[in-house]
VEXTILUM-254777 format. One record per atom (N, C-alpha, C): residue number from 0; x, y, z; residue in one letter; atom name. Coordinates in nm, 2 decimals. Example, Ala and Ser with C-alpha at 12.3 -4.5 7.8 and 13.67 -1.06 7.14 Angstrom:
<rs>
<r i="0" u="1.32" v="-0.57" w="0.78" aa="A" at="N"/>
<r i="0" u="1.23" v="-0.45" w="0.78" aa="A" at="CA"/>
<r i="0" u="1.32" v="-0.33" w="0.78" aa="A" at="C"/>
<r i="1" u="1.28" v="-0.22" w="0.71" aa="S" at="N"/>
<r i="1" u="1.37" v="-0.11" w="0.71" aa="S" at="CA"/>
<r i="1" u="1.29" v="0.00" w="0.79" aa="S" at="C"/>
</rs>
This chain:
<rs>
<r i="0" u="-0.20" v="-1.59" w="1.60" aa="M" at="N"/>
<r i="0" u="-0.09" v="-1.57" w="1.70" aa="M" at="CA"/>
<r i="0" u="-0.11" v="-1.43" w="1.76" aa="M" at="C"/>
<r i="1" u="-0.13" v="-1.33" w="1.68" aa="W" at="N"/>
<r i="1" u="-0.14" v="-1.19" w="1.73" aa="W" at="CA"/>
<r i="1" u="-0.27" v="-1.18" w="1.82" aa="W" at="C"/>
<r i="2" u="-0.37" v="-1.25" w="1.79" aa="S" at="N"/>
<r i="2" u="-0.49" v="-1.25" w="1.87" aa="S" at="CA"/>
<r i="2" u="-0.47" v="-1.30" w="2.01" aa="S" at="C"/>
<r i="3" u="-0.39" v="-1.41" w="2.02" aa="T" at="N"/>
<r i="3" u="-0.36" v="-1.47" w="2.14" aa="T" at="CA"/>
<r i="3" u="-0.28" v="-1.37" w="2.23" aa="T" at="C"/>
<r i="4" u="-0.18" v="-1.31" w="2.17" aa="A" at="N"/>
<r i="4" u="-0.10" v="-1.21" w="2.24" aa="A" at="CA"/>
<r i="4" u="-0.19" v="-1.09" w="2.29" aa="A" at="C"/>
<r i="5" u="-0.28" v="-1.05" w="2.21" aa="T" at="N"/>
<r i="5" u="-0.37" v="-0.94" w="2.24" aa="T" at="CA"/>
<r i="5" u="-0.46" v="-0.98" w="2.36" aa="T" at="C"/>
<r i="6" u="-0.52" v="-1.10" w="2.35" aa="V" at="N"/>
<r i="6" u="-0.61" v="-1.15" w="2.46" aa="V" at="CA"/>
<r i="6" u="-0.53" v="-1.16" w="2.59" aa="V" at="C"/>
<r i="7" u="-0.41" v="-1.21" w="2.58" aa="A" at="N"/>
<r i="7" u="-0.33" v="-1.22" w="2.70" aa="A" at="CA"/>
<r i="7" u="-0.30" v="-1.09" w="2.77" aa="A" at="C"/>
<r i="8" u="-0.26" v="-0.99" w="2.68" aa="A" at="N"/>
<r i="8" u="-0.23" v="-0.85" w="2.73" aa="A" at="CA"/>
<r i="8" u="-0.36" v="-0.79" w="2.79" aa="A" at="C"/>
<r i="9" u="-0.47" v="-0.80" w="2.73" aa="V" at="N"/>
<r i="9" u="-0.60" v="-0.75" w="2.78" aa="V" at="CA"/>
<r i="9" u="-0.64" v="-0.81" w="2.91" aa="V" at="C"/>
<r i="10" u="-0.62" v="-0.94" w="2.91" aa="T" at="N"/>
<r i="10" u="-0.66" v="-1.02" w="3.04" aa="T" at="CA"/>
<r i="10" u="-0.57" v="-0.97" w="3.15" aa="T" at="C"/>
<r i="11" u="-0.44" v="-0.95" w="3.12" aa="A" at="N"/>
<r i="11" u="-0.35" v="-0.91" w="3.23" aa="A" at="CA"/>
<r i="11" u="-0.39" v="-0.77" w="3.28" aa="A" at="C"/>
<r i="12" u="-0.44" v="-0.69" w="3.20" aa="R" at="N"/>
<r i="12" u="-0.49" v="-0.55" w="3.24" aa="R" at="CA"/>
<r i="12" u="-0.62" v="-0.57" w="3.32" aa="R" at="C"/>
<r i="13" u="-0.69" v="-0.68" w="3.31" aa="G" at="N"/>
<r i="13" u="-0.81" v="-0.70" w="3.39" aa="G" at="CA"/>
<r i="13" u="-0.93" v="-0.63" w="3.32" aa="G" at="C"/>
<r i="14" u="-0.92" v="-0.59" w="3.20" aa="R" at="N"/>
<r i="14" u="-1.03" v="-0.53" w="3.13" aa="R" at="CA"/>
<r i="14" u="-1.02" v="-0.56" w="2.98" aa="R" at="C"/>
<r i="15" u="-1.14" v="-0.56" w="2.91" aa="S" at="N"/>
<r i="15" u="-1.14" v="-0.59" w="2.77" aa="S" at="CA"/>
<r i="15" u="-1.17" v="-0.46" w="2.69" aa="S" at="C"/>
<r i="16" u="-1.09" v="-0.35" w="2.71" aa="D" at="N"/>
<r i="16" u="-1.12" v="-0.23" w="2.64" aa="D" at="CA"/>
<r i="16" u="-1.04" v="-0.23" w="2.51" aa="D" at="C"/>
<r i="17" u="-1.10" v="-0.15" w="2.41" aa="W" at="N"/>
<r i="17" u="-1.03" v="-0.15" w="2.28" aa="W" at="CA"/>
<r i="17" u="-0.90" v="-0.08" w="2.29" aa="W" at="C"/>
<r i="18" u="-0.88" v="0.01" w="2.38" aa="G" at="N"/>
<r i="18" u="-0.75" v="0.08" w="2.39" aa="G" at="CA"/>
<r i="18" u="-0.64" v="-0.02" w="2.42" aa="G" at="C"/>
<r i="19" u="-0.66" v="-0.11" w="2.51" aa="G" at="N"/>
<r i="19" u="-0.56" v="-0.21" w="2.55" aa="G" at="CA"/>
<r i="19" u="-0.53" v="-0.30" w="2.43" aa="G" at="C"/>
<r i="20" u="-0.64" v="-0.34" w="2.35" aa="M" at="N"/>
<r i="20" u="-0.62" v="-0.42" w="2.24" aa="M" at="CA"/>
<r i="20" u="-0.54" v="-0.35" w="2.13" aa="M" at="C"/>
<r i="21" u="-0.57" v="-0.23" w="2.11" aa="L" at="N"/>
<r i="21" u="-0.49" v="-0.15" w="2.00" aa="L" at="CA"/>
<r i="21" u="-0.35" v="-0.14" w="2.04" aa="L" at="C"/>
<r i="22" u="-0.32" v="-0.11" w="2.17" aa="V" at="N"/>
<r i="22" u="-0.18" v="-0.09" w="2.21" aa="V" at="CA"/>
<r i="22" u="-0.11" v="-0.23" w="2.20" aa="V" at="C"/>
<r i="23" u="-0.17" v="-0.34" w="2.24" aa="A" at="N"/>
<r i="23" u="-0.11" v="-0.47" w="2.23" aa="A" at="CA"/>
<r i="23" u="-0.08" v="-0.50" w="2.08" aa="A" at="C"/>
<r i="24" u="-0.18" v="-0.47" w="2.00" aa="S" at="N"/>
<r i="24" u="-0.16" v="-0.50" w="1.86" aa="S" at="CA"/>
<r i="24" u="-0.04" v="-0.42" w="1.80" aa="S" at="C"/>
<r i="25" u="-0.04" v="-0.29" w="1.83" aa="C" at="N"/>
<r i="25" u="0.07" v="-0.21" w="1.78" aa="C" at="CA"/>
<r i="25" u="0.21" v="-0.26" w="1.83" aa="C" at="C"/>
<r i="26" u="0.22" v="-0.30" w="1.96" aa="L" at="N"/>
<r i="26" u="0.34" v="-0.35" w="2.01" aa="L" at="CA"/>
<r i="26" u="0.38" v="-0.48" w="1.94" aa="L" at="C"/>
<r i="27" u="0.28" v="-0.56" w="1.92" aa="F" at="N"/>
<r i="27" u="0.31" v="-0.69" w="1.85" aa="F" at="CA"/>
<r i="27" u="0.36" v="-0.67" w="1.71" aa="F" at="C"/>
<r i="28" u="0.29" v="-0.57" w="1.64" aa="L" at="N"/>
<r i="28" u="0.33" v="-0.54" w="1.50" aa="L" at="CA"/>
<r i="28" u="0.48" v="-0.49" w="1.50" aa="L" at="C"/>
<r i="29" u="0.51" v="-0.40" w="1.60" aa="N" at="N"/>
<r i="29" u="0.65" v="-0.35" w="1.60" aa="N" at="CA"/>
<r i="29" u="0.75" v="-0.46" w="1.62" aa="N" at="C"/>
<r i="30" u="0.71" v="-0.56" w="1.71" aa="H" at="N"/>
<r i="30" u="0.80" v="-0.67" w="1.74" aa="H" at="CA"/>
<r i="30" u="0.82" v="-0.76" w="1.62" aa="H" at="C"/>
<r i="31" u="0.71" v="-0.79" w="1.55" aa="V" at="N"/>
<r i="31" u="0.72" v="-0.87" w="1.42" aa="V" at="CA"/>
<r i="31" u="0.80" v="-0.80" w="1.32" aa="V" at="C"/>
<r i="32" u="0.78" v="-0.67" w="1.30" aa="G" at="N"/>
<r i="32" u="0.85" v="-0.59" w="1.20" aa="G" at="CA"/>
<r i="32" u="1.00" v="-0.59" w="1.23" aa="G" at="C"/>
<r i="33" u="1.04" v="-0.59" w="1.36" aa="A" at="N"/>
<r i="33" u="1.18" v="-0.59" w="1.39" aa="A" at="CA"/>
<r i="33" u="1.24" v="-0.73" w="1.36" aa="A" at="C"/>
<r i="34" u="1.16" v="-0.83" w="1.38" aa="I" at="N"/>
<r i="34" u="1.22" v="-0.97" w="1.36" aa="I" at="CA"/>
<r i="34" u="1.23" v="-1.00" w="1.21" aa="I" at="C"/>
<r i="35" u="1.12" v="-0.96" w="1.13" aa="S" at="N"/>
<r i="35" u="1.12" v="-0.99" w="0.99" aa="S" at="CA"/>
<r i="35" u="1.16" v="-0.87" w="0.90" aa="S" at="C"/>
<r i="36" u="1.28" v="-0.82" w="0.93" aa="M" at="N"/>
<r i="36" u="1.33" v="-0.71" w="0.85" aa="M" at="CA"/>
<r i="36" u="1.37" v="-0.75" w="0.71" aa="M" at="C"/>
<r i="37" u="1.40" v="-0.88" w="0.70" aa="N" at="N"/>
<r i="37" u="1.44" v="-0.94" w="0.57" aa="N" at="CA"/>
<r i="37" u="1.32" v="-0.95" w="0.47" aa="N" at="C"/>
<r i="38" u="1.20" v="-0.94" w="0.53" aa="S" at="N"/>
<r i="38" u="1.08" v="-0.95" w="0.45" aa="S" at="CA"/>
<r i="38" u="1.01" v="-0.81" w="0.44" aa="S" at="C"/>
<r i="39" u="1.04" v="-0.74" w="0.33" aa="S" at="N"/>
<r i="39" u="0.98" v="-0.60" w="0.32" aa="S" at="CA"/>
<r i="39" u="0.83" v="-0.61" w="0.31" aa="S" at="C"/>
<r i="40" u="0.78" v="-0.71" w="0.26" aa="N" at="N"/>
<r i="40" u="0.63" v="-0.73" w="0.25" aa="N" at="CA"/>
<r i="40" u="0.57" v="-0.72" w="0.39" aa="N" at="C"/>
<r i="41" u="0.62" v="-0.81" w="0.48" aa="T" at="N"/>
<r i="41" u="0.57" v="-0.81" w="0.61" aa="T" at="CA"/>
<r i="41" u="0.58" v="-0.68" w="0.68" aa="T" at="C"/>
<r i="42" u="0.70" v="-0.62" w="0.67" aa="S" at="N"/>
<r i="42" u="0.72" v="-0.49" w="0.74" aa="S" at="CA"/>
<r i="42" u="0.62" v="-0.38" w="0.69" aa="S" at="C"/>
<r i="43" u="0.61" v="-0.38" w="0.55" aa="R" at="N"/>
<r i="43" u="0.52" v="-0.28" w="0.49" aa="R" at="CA"/>
<r i="43" u="0.37" v="-0.30" w="0.54" aa="R" at="C"/>
<r i="44" u="0.34" v="-0.43" w="0.55" aa="H" at="N"/>
<r i="44" u="0.20" v="-0.46" w="0.59" aa="H" at="CA"/>
<r i="44" u="0.18" v="-0.42" w="0.74" aa="H" at="C"/>
<r i="45" u="0.27" v="-0.45" w="0.82" aa="G" at="N"/>
<r i="45" u="0.26" v="-0.40" w="0.96" aa="G" at="CA"/>
<r i="45" u="0.26" v="-0.25" w="0.98" aa="G" at="C"/>
<r i="46" u="0.33" v="-0.18" w="0.89" aa="Y" at="N"/>
<r i="46" u="0.34" v="-0.04" w="0.90" aa="Y" at="CA"/>
<r i="46" u="0.20" v="0.02" w="0.86" aa="Y" at="C"/>
<r i="47" u="0.14" v="-0.04" w="0.75" aa="K" at="N"/>
<r i="47" u="0.01" v="0.00" w="0.71" aa="K" at="CA"/>
<r i="47" u="-0.09" v="-0.02" w="0.82" aa="K" at="C"/>
<r i="48" u="-0.09" v="-0.13" w="0.88" aa="N" at="N"/>
<r i="48" u="-0.18" v="-0.16" w="0.99" aa="N" at="CA"/>
<r i="48" u="-0.17" v="-0.05" w="1.10" aa="N" at="C"/>
<r i="49" u="-0.05" v="-0.02" w="1.14" aa="M" at="N"/>
<r i="49" u="-0.02" v="0.08" w="1.24" aa="M" at="CA"/>
<r i="49" u="-0.08" v="0.21" w="1.20" aa="M" at="C"/>
<r i="50" u="-0.05" v="0.25" w="1.08" aa="Q" at="N"/>
<r i="50" u="-0.10" v="0.38" w="1.03" aa="Q" at="CA"/>
<r i="50" u="-0.26" v="0.39" w="1.03" aa="Q" at="C"/>
<r i="51" u="-0.32" v="0.28" w="0.99" aa="A" at="N"/>
<r i="51" u="-0.46" v="0.27" w="0.99" aa="A" at="CA"/>
<r i="51" u="-0.52" v="0.29" w="1.13" aa="A" at="C"/>
<r i="52" u="-0.45" v="0.23" w="1.23" aa="T" at="N"/>
<r i="52" u="-0.49" v="0.24" w="1.37" aa="T" at="CA"/>
<r i="52" u="-0.47" v="0.38" w="1.42" aa="T" at="C"/>
</rs>
Protein backbone atom coordinates (compact mmCIF):
# COMPACT_ATOMS: atom_id res chain seq x y z
CA UNK A 1 0.00 0.00 0.00
CA UNK A 2 2.74 2.47 0.94
CA UNK A 3 4.61 1.72 -2.29
CA UNK A 4 1.53 2.64 -4.34
CA UNK A 5 1.17 5.94 -2.47
CA UNK A 6 4.85 6.68 -2.98
CA UNK A 7 4.71 5.90 -6.70
CA UNK A 8 1.63 8.12 -7.08
CA UNK A 9 3.33 11.01 -5.27
CA UNK A 10 6.52 10.66 -7.33
CA UNK A 11 4.56 10.42 -10.57
CA UNK A 12 2.65 13.57 -9.65
CA UNK A 13 5.96 15.37 -9.20
CA UNK A 14 6.95 14.25 -12.67
CA UNK A 15 10.27 12.78 -11.52
CA UNK A 16 11.49 9.58 -9.83
CA UNK A 17 13.99 11.11 -7.41
CA UNK A 18 14.76 9.51 -4.04
CA UNK A 19 13.96 12.79 -2.28
CA UNK A 20 10.33 12.66 -3.38
CA UNK A 21 10.06 9.01 -2.40
CA UNK A 22 11.51 9.65 1.06
CA UNK A 23 9.17 12.60 1.64
CA UNK A 24 6.13 10.60 0.51
CA UNK A 25 7.16 7.67 2.71
CA UNK A 26 7.61 9.91 5.76
CA UNK A 27 4.24 11.59 5.18
CA UNK A 28 2.55 8.20 4.78
CA UNK A 29 4.18 6.86 7.97
CA UNK A 30 2.97 9.94 9.85
CA UNK A 31 -0.55 9.37 8.49
CA UNK A 32 -0.53 5.68 9.48
CA UNK A 33 0.86 6.50 12.92
CA UNK A 34 -1.95 9.00 13.53
CA UNK A 35 -4.60 6.46 12.51
CA UNK A 36 -3.22 3.46 14.44
CA UNK A 37 -2.56 5.18 17.76
CA UNK A 38 -4.15 2.20 19.52
CA UNK A 39 -1.38 -0.04 18.17
CA UNK A 40 1.87 0.96 19.90
CA UNK A 41 3.77 -1.62 17.82
CA UNK A 42 2.80 0.02 14.52
CA UNK A 43 3.52 3.52 15.81
CA UNK A 44 6.92 2.48 17.17
CA UNK A 45 7.77 0.76 13.88
CA UNK A 46 6.85 3.87 11.86
CA UNK A 47 8.89 6.07 14.19
CA UNK A 48 11.94 3.83 13.79
CA UNK A 49 11.61 3.98 10.00
CA UNK A 50 11.42 7.78 10.10
CA UNK A 51 14.49 7.99 12.34
CA UNK A 52 16.42 5.66 10.03
CA UNK A 53 15.54 7.91 7.08
